[in-house]
N, CA, C and O of each residue as an XYZ file, in Angstrom:
592
protein
N      19.625     57.901    138.594
C      20.560     58.370    138.024
C      21.309     57.665    136.675
O      21.986     58.188    135.791
N      20.852     56.086    136.918
C      21.539     55.543    136.489
C      20.954     55.222    134.912
O      21.393     54.345    134.168
N      19.827     56.188    134.607
C      19.743     56.547    133.405
C      20.583     57.732    132.397
O      20.709     57.779    131.174
N      20.977     58.450    133.258
C      21.661     59.758    132.928
C      23.199     59.483    132.880
O      23.991     60.424    132.827
N      23.639     58.091    132.900
C      25.120     58.219    133.507
C      26.096     58.293    132.041
O      27.325     58.231    132.070
N      25.107     58.470    130.508
C      26.094     58.477    129.501
C      26.045     60.177    129.504
O      27.020     60.903    129.307
N      25.035     60.497    129.703
C      24.703     61.969    129.464
C      26.179     62.477    130.354
O      27.282     62.813    129.923
N      25.595     62.351    131.907
C      26.651     62.722    132.612
C      27.944     62.797    132.360
O      28.633     63.805    132.513
N      28.424     61.403    131.844
C      29.771     61.488    131.472
C      30.258     62.509    129.960
O      31.229     63.263    129.894
N      29.605     62.327    129.259
C      29.795     63.570    127.899
C      29.213     65.010    128.991
O      29.964     65.958    128.761
N      28.768     65.169    129.430
C      28.976     66.656    129.838
C      30.035     67.088    130.861
O      30.378     68.203    131.255
N      30.560     65.487    131.251
C      31.983     65.983    132.327
C      33.272     65.598    131.207
O      34.467     65.663    131.494
N      32.866     65.301    130.244
C      33.958     65.441    129.192
C      35.434     64.235    129.240
O      36.634     64.095    129.005
N      33.872     63.432    129.867
C      34.868     61.903    129.424
C      35.657     61.776    130.953
O      36.152     60.671    131.174
N      35.818     62.875    132.074
C      36.366     62.398    133.285
C      35.583     61.145    133.974
O      34.410     60.849    133.746
N      36.245     60.640    134.638
C      35.658     59.462    134.946
C      35.926     59.820    136.428
O      35.027     59.366    137.136
N      36.780     60.422    137.054
C      36.764     60.817    138.074
C      35.410     62.186    138.929
O      34.811     62.424    139.977
N      35.569     62.579    137.822
C      34.229     63.605    138.167
C      32.707     62.889    138.391
O      31.895     63.117    139.288
N      32.613     61.961    137.279
C      31.531     61.155    137.695
C      31.797     60.222    138.865
O      30.967     60.206    139.774
N      32.245     59.897    138.894
C      32.392     59.338    140.216
C      32.755     60.047    141.357
O      32.863     59.546    142.476
N      32.923     61.095    141.102
C      32.342     62.209    142.844
C      30.657     62.474    142.760
O      29.890     62.878    143.634
N      30.446     62.147    141.595
C      28.616     62.942    141.270
C      28.290     61.803    141.837
O      27.814     61.820    142.972
N      28.522     60.398    141.035
C      27.928     59.094    141.827
C      27.789     58.801    143.149
O      26.814     58.459    143.819
N      29.237     59.046    143.475
C      29.271     58.970    145.440
C      28.941     59.307    145.865
O      28.780     58.677    146.910
N      28.291     60.771    145.857
C      27.502     61.411    146.488
C      26.315     61.463    146.399
O      25.503     62.024    147.135
N      26.158     60.836    145.427
C      24.356     60.377    145.427
C      24.262     59.304    145.911
O      23.340     59.324    146.726
N      24.828     58.146    145.839
C      24.271     57.277    146.778
C      24.997     57.596    148.779
O      24.351     57.346    149.796
N      26.093     58.041    148.738
C      25.733     58.829    150.136
C      24.182     59.720    151.035
O      23.508     59.820    152.060
N      24.423     60.197    149.542
C      22.847     60.601    150.174
C      21.509     60.474    150.282
O      20.650     61.197    150.788
N      21.452     58.892    149.432
C      20.268     58.462    149.433
C      20.694     57.491    150.384
O      19.694     56.941    150.844
N      22.255     56.826    151.117
C      21.823     56.009    152.405
C      21.522     57.646    153.465
O      20.383     57.632    153.932
N      22.159     58.648    153.771
C      21.760     59.261    154.347
C      20.416     59.884    154.908
O      20.029     60.176    156.039
N      19.745     59.982    153.348
C      18.094     60.127    153.309
C      17.391     58.984    154.737
O      16.741     59.112    155.775
N      18.141     57.733    153.803
C      17.208     56.731    154.486
C      17.443     56.474    156.397
O      16.520     55.974    157.039
N      18.269     56.734    156.833
C      19.103     57.015    158.006
C      18.086     57.784    158.729
O      17.519     57.273    159.695
N      17.696     59.469    158.173
C      17.634     60.033    158.327
C      15.613     60.393    158.699
O      15.222     61.020    159.684
N      14.719     59.811    157.650
C      13.262     59.555    157.440
C      13.486     58.039    157.859
O      12.432     57.516    157.496
N      14.023     57.360    158.243
C      13.582     55.750    158.877
C      13.284     54.785    158.304
O      13.551     53.626    158.622
N      12.205     55.477    156.632
C      11.281     54.577    155.626
C      11.833     53.111    155.388
O      11.133     52.143    155.090
N      13.523     53.109    155.612
C      13.847     52.222    154.976
C      14.521     51.923    155.476
O      15.030     52.864    156.085
N      15.363     50.244    155.840
C      15.973     49.593    156.686
C      17.820     49.889    155.980
O      18.433     49.720    154.926
N      18.009     50.292    157.052
C      19.781     50.841    156.055
C      20.471     49.956    156.934
O      20.184     49.874    158.129
N      21.515     49.186    156.297
C      22.402     48.218    156.992
C      23.487     48.912    157.208
O      23.819     50.008    156.756
N      24.368     47.740    158.403
C      25.561     48.296    158.472
C      26.152     48.277    157.905
O      27.049     49.057    158.226
N      26.423     47.578    156.639
C      27.154     48.020    155.470
C      26.742     49.221    154.631
O      27.605     49.802    153.973
N      25.743     49.543    154.617
C      25.844     50.820    153.561
C      26.129     52.316    154.571
O      26.283     53.471    154.174
N      26.127     51.820    155.878
C      26.357     53.249    156.739
C      27.916     52.990    156.349
O      28.717     53.709    155.753
N      28.018     51.937    156.804
C      29.644     52.125    156.955
C      30.425     52.617    155.487
O      31.449     53.290    155.370
N      29.783     52.181    154.708
C      30.258     52.646    153.027
C      29.796     53.976    152.947
O      29.725     54.444    151.810
N      29.575     54.453    153.579
C      28.956     56.223    153.657
C      29.986     56.584    154.549
O      31.092     56.676    154.017
N      29.953     56.721    155.272
C      31.595     57.282    156.452
C      32.353     56.643    155.560
O      32.286     57.359    154.561
N      33.370     55.278    155.193
C      34.325     55.657    154.613
C      33.892     56.295    152.963
O      34.897     56.208    152.258
N      33.313     56.586    152.584
C      33.186     57.517    151.346
C      33.332     58.828    151.676
O      33.914     59.617    150.932
N      32.818     59.162    152.811
C      33.240     60.745    153.422
C      34.720     60.854    154.319
O      35.024     61.999    154.654
N      35.312     60.152    154.577
C      36.439     60.220    155.123
C      37.951     60.134    154.488
O      39.050     60.567    154.832
N      37.310     59.134    153.078
C      38.348     58.677    152.357
C      38.361     59.069    150.455
O      39.169     59.521    149.643
N      37.049     58.604    150.453
C      37.223     58.936    148.998
C      37.015     59.904    148.686
O      37.634     60.246    147.678
N      36.078     60.918    149.288
C      35.766     61.900    148.140
C      36.865     63.143    148.758
O      36.670     64.167    148.103
N      37.898     63.340    149.767
C      38.864     63.597    149.951
C      39.943     63.596    149.094
O      40.604     64.600    148.827
N      40.238     61.900    148.423
C      41.275     61.616    147.606
C      40.504     62.250    146.009
O      41.255     62.902    145.284
N      39.381     62.079    145.649
C      38.803     62.697    144.816
C      39.379     63.381    144.180
O      39.261     64.562    144.508
N      40.391     63.065    142.834
C      41.442     64.341    141.973
C      40.306     65.829    142.005
O      40.543     67.030    142.134
N      39.140     65.116    141.834
C      38.554     66.954    140.721
C      38.040     67.552    142.268
O      38.095     68.763    142.484
N      37.548     66.610    143.294
C      37.551     67.295    144.609
C      38.420     68.010    144.674
O      38.247     69.226    144.579
N      39.610     67.461    144.854
C      40.975     68.090    145.047
C      41.525     68.837    144.648
O      42.445     69.360    145.276
N      41.069     69.308    143.038
C      41.654     70.393    142.318
C      40.819     71.771    142.151
O      41.263     72.818    141.681
N      39.184     71.480    142.764
C      38.467     72.582    142.655
C      38.133     72.207    144.322
O      37.304     71.371    144.683
N      39.077     73.122    145.314
C      38.743     73.497    146.947
C      37.223     73.855    146.896
O      36.457     73.349    147.717
N      36.626     75.020    145.611
C      35.384     75.629    145.994
C      34.069     74.294    146.062
O      33.169     74.320    146.902
N      34.188     73.375    145.176
C      33.187     72.284    145.807
C      32.854     71.832    147.051
O      31.728     71.340    147.124
N      33.639     71.859    148.257
C      34.005     72.239    149.585
C      32.589     72.939    149.870
O      31.678     72.427    150.521
N      32.577     73.804    149.456
C      31.238     75.152    149.788
C      30.103     74.627    149.377
O      29.192     74.320    150.147
N      30.064     74.453    147.848
C      28.767     74.103    147.523
C      28.410     72.804    147.942
O      27.210     72.538    147.880
N      29.601     71.463    148.579
C      28.987     70.751    149.152
C      28.588     70.678    150.593
O      27.782     69.915    151.126
N      29.417     71.757    151.180
C      28.316     72.590    152.607
C      27.562     73.181    152.605
O      27.178     73.375    153.758
N      26.685     73.972    151.484
C      25.350     74.200    150.677
C      24.489     73.099    150.758
O      23.391     73.238    151.296
N      24.773     72.233    150.385
C      23.914     71.551    149.856
C      22.853     70.774    150.798
O      21.648     70.525    150.826
N      24.404     70.464    151.797
C      24.016     70.159    153.467
C      23.062     70.613    154.137
O      22.063     70.083    154.624
N      23.693     72.294    154.114
C      22.476     72.749    154.607
C      21.181     72.869    154.101
O      20.145     72.878    154.766
N      21.286     72.957    152.957
C      19.247     73.135    152.398
C      19.152     71.845    152.854
O      17.951     71.591    152.760
N      19.798     70.741    153.358
C      19.041     69.119    153.554
C      18.381     69.287    154.427
O      17.269     68.775    154.549
N      19.244     70.507    155.732
C      19.094     70.437    157.239
C      17.594     71.216    156.658
O      16.565     70.586    156.902
N      17.463     72.420    155.981
C      16.063     73.290    156.243
C      15.001     71.833    155.843
O      14.004     71.397    156.419
N      15.633     71.427    154.779
C      14.099     70.876    153.721
C      13.573     69.652    154.549
O      12.496     69.126    154.265
N      14.722     69.015    156.048
C      14.283     68.126    156.932
C      13.482     68.540    158.048
O      12.791     67.810    158.759
N      13.735     70.540    158.187
C      12.448     70.987    159.070
C      11.766     71.683    158.720
O      11.084     72.234    159.584
N      11.551     72.054    157.335
C      10.621     72.287    156.823
C       9.598     71.364    156.401
O       8.536     71.790    155.946
N       9.846     70.083    156.520
C       9.196     69.039    156.345
C       7.714     68.781    157.249
O       6.579     68.421    156.938
N       8.608     69.297    158.930
C       7.711     69.026    159.817
C       6.859     69.757    159.831
O       5.758     69.421    160.267
N       7.070     70.799    159.427
C       5.782     72.126    159.723
C       4.639     71.476    159.317
O       3.616     71.540    159.999
N       4.699     70.755    158.115
C       3.165     70.524    157.676
C       2.141     71.395    156.987
O       0.918     71.262    156.969
N       3.002     72.437    156.348
C       1.975     73.204    155.707
C       2.913     72.914    154.648
O       4.105     72.610    154.710
N       1.670     73.160    153.072
C       1.945     72.762    152.396
C       3.194     73.649    151.220
O       3.853     73.001    150.407
N       3.282     74.806    151.325
C       3.929     75.843    151.012
C       5.287     75.086    151.437
O       5.977     74.833    150.450
N       5.668     74.794    152.280
C       6.615     74.762    153.584
C       7.332     73.422    152.643
O       8.548     73.246    152.568
N       6.545     72.761    152.130
C       6.784     70.973    152.064
C       7.050     70.884    150.483
O       7.630     69.993    149.861
N       6.539     71.906    150.077
C       6.983     72.322    148.242
C       8.533     72.825    148.804
O       9.397     71.948    148.815
N       8.808     73.818    149.140
C       9.698     74.029    149.195
C      10.768     73.098    149.821
O      11.942     73.120    149.450
N      10.317     72.311    150.752
C      11.233     71.344    151.144
C      11.847     69.973    150.244
O      12.839     69.260    150.393
N      10.737     70.001    149.254
C      11.404     68.980    148.035
C      12.152     69.809    146.880
O      12.737     69.277    145.937
N      12.026     71.447    147.134
C      12.700     71.774    146.284
C      14.381     71.864    146.654
O      15.292     71.506    145.908
N      14.502     72.412    147.940
C      16.383     72.106    148.541
C      16.931     70.320    148.501
O      18.108     69.964    148.558
N      15.567     69.279    148.376
C      16.113     67.776    148.819
C      16.496     68.012    147.559
O      17.694     67.736    147.504
N      16.040     68.440    146.339
C      17.042     68.718    145.400
C      18.578     69.505    145.107
O      19.247     69.616    144.079
N      18.714     69.815    146.020
C      20.299     70.630    146.309
C      21.747     69.479    145.628
O      22.788     69.804    145.059
N      21.191     68.054    146.019
C      22.646     67.754    146.009
C      22.615     67.953    144.002
O      23.607     67.653    143.338
N      21.708     68.327    143.550
C      22.130     68.267    142.202
C      23.105     69.884    141.567
O      23.535     70.108    140.436
N      23.164     70.595    142.598
C      23.649     71.859    142.404
C      24.980     70.984    142.904
O      25.917     71.036    142.106
N      25.152     70.373    143.826
C      26.813     70.045    143.270
C      27.204     69.212    142.274
O      28.363     69.404    141.906
N      26.374     68.004    141.499
C      26.821     67.611    140.720
C      26.963     68.377    139.091
O      27.635     67.867    138.195
N      26.149     69.757    138.928
C      26.097     70.911    138.090
C      27.554     71.718    138.572
O      28.269     72.142    137.664
N      27.921     71.895    139.790
C      29.293     72.701    140.348
C      30.535     71.647    139.760
O      31.474     72.011    139.052
N      30.318     70.465    140.173
C      31.470     69.621    139.640
C      31.264     69.319    138.076
O      32.205     68.699    137.581
N      30.443     69.569    137.397
C      30.449     69.714    136.066
C      31.031     70.850    135.155
O      31.670     70.737    134.109
N      30.548     72.231    135.986
C      31.232     73.302    135.801
C      32.386     73.396    135.800
O      32.842     74.222    135.010
N      33.133     72.801    136.457
C      34.822     72.757    137.812
C      35.591     71.800    136.032
O      36.446     72.399    135.380
N      35.119     70.481    135.605
C      35.673     69.656    134.675
C      35.082     70.984    133.095
O      35.877     71.593    132.379
N      33.718     71.047    133.010
C      33.578     71.180    131.541
C      33.246     72.898    130.995
O      33.098     73.406    129.884
N      33.225     73.427    132.398
C      32.749     74.927    132.214
C      31.293     75.101    131.985
O      30.485     74.179    132.091
N      30.964     76.433    131.637
C      29.720     77.103    132.378
C      28.319     76.303    131.214
O      27.295     75.817    131.695
N      28.583     76.337    129.854
C      27.959     75.332    128.997
C      27.145     73.939    129.425
O      25.980     73.592    129.616
N      27.980     73.575    129.443
C      27.971     72.390    130.255
C      27.305     71.804    131.735
O      26.679     70.843    132.181
N      27.688     72.621    131.997
C      27.214     73.271    133.416
C      25.215     73.574    133.638
O      24.366     73.275    134.478
N      25.254     74.270    132.410
C      23.710     74.705    132.472
C      22.952     73.578    131.751
O      21.796     73.289    132.063
N      23.709     72.881    130.674
C      23.269     71.381    130.210
C      22.219     70.627    131.212
O      21.022     70.355    131.306
N      23.426     70.475    131.876
C      23.622     69.251    133.144
C      22.299     70.053    134.336
O      21.742     69.315    135.149
N      22.052     71.106    134.297
C      20.898     71.518    135.087
C      19.884     71.044    134.899
O      19.352     70.150    135.556
N      19.451     71.635    133.890
C      18.140     71.228    133.104
C      18.289     69.652    133.415
O      17.204     69.384    133.931
N      19.040     68.480    133.378
C      19.204     67.071    132.132
C      18.529     66.719    134.345
O      17.499     66.185    134.757
N      19.346     67.141    134.880
C      19.084     66.587    136.560
C      18.038     66.639    136.485
O      17.317     65.694    136.166
N      17.498     68.299    136.892
C      15.939     68.490    137.339
C      14.809     68.124    136.382
O      13.655     68.443    136.668
N      15.147     67.343    135.042
C      14.262     67.012    133.878
C      14.393     65.306    134.655
O      13.348     64.747    134.322
N      15.119     64.462    135.397
C      15.572     62.579    135.271
C      15.269     62.419    136.663
O      15.864     61.483    137.197
N      14.437     63.143    137.448
C      13.892     62.520    138.865
C      13.420     61.259    138.679
O      13.001     60.831    139.755
N      13.328     60.658    138.007
C      12.373     59.163    138.067
C      11.402     58.894    138.493
O      10.373     58.961    137.820
N      11.417     58.587    139.480
C      10.077     58.625    140.883
C       9.858     59.120    141.492
O       8.768     58.993    142.051
N      10.795     60.106    141.845
C      11.290     61.438    142.752
C      10.422     62.866    142.510
O      10.842     64.018    142.393
N       9.149     62.376    142.483
C       8.040     63.815    141.841
C       7.681     64.066    142.709
O       7.514     63.337    143.687
N       7.405     65.442    142.568
C       6.744     66.267    143.748
C       5.203     65.738    144.194
O       4.712     66.000    145.292
N       4.763     65.221    143.510
C       3.054     64.943    143.629
C       3.234     63.731    144.900
O       2.558     63.656    145.926
N       4.445     62.766    144.438
C       4.202     61.523    145.373
C       5.262     62.059    146.906
O       5.349     61.181    147.764
N       5.838     63.102    147.144
C       6.355     63.500    148.109
C       5.385     64.177    149.174
O       5.513     64.150    150.398
N       4.329     64.825    148.383
C       3.594     65.831    148.853
C       2.624     64.840    149.442
O       2.465     65.109    150.633
N       1.976     63.888    149.097
C       1.760     62.617    149.235
C       2.451     62.499    150.660
O       1.861     62.844    151.684
N       3.612     62.040    150.656
C       4.113     60.917    151.811
C       4.223     62.187    152.860
O       4.378     62.042    154.072
N       4.119     63.434    152.195
C       3.585     64.178    153.725
C       2.566     64.704    154.315
O       2.564     65.186    155.447
N       1.251     64.593    153.224
C      -0.104     64.229    153.689
C      -0.581     65.660    153.644
O      -1.360     66.132    154.472
N       0.091     66.522    152.320
C       0.098     68.050    152.107
C      -0.802     67.825    150.911
O      -1.190     68.783    150.242
């Protein structure tokens, strides 16, 4: 997501707290994914950062505090992540494609953050930007990784 930071800042109307919320959650998602998938050795430092963010930085973020509905969106994102992990195990191509889509659920949280600080038009733009800026995380690689 590094390559889209300027665009996200623009879509957040220059709100640094909103961008910090997006980047903080993205970083924690990557650590959590590494812990669950066990495909990368996760350091104690990364785990400690994840826990510190979840317990202290997230609840202190001014955007998160000002928009309590973000907690619901965040929980929905987590539910989708759990569903994706379960679907991956079926090895059904259709289930794994669905899992890939669900694993993109953090983008929903990011779009919700943009909507809270900049409104629906910016959120619509953010939704497209985020779903077309996946970097190396492509469907074909994901399917190959899961052997389907």
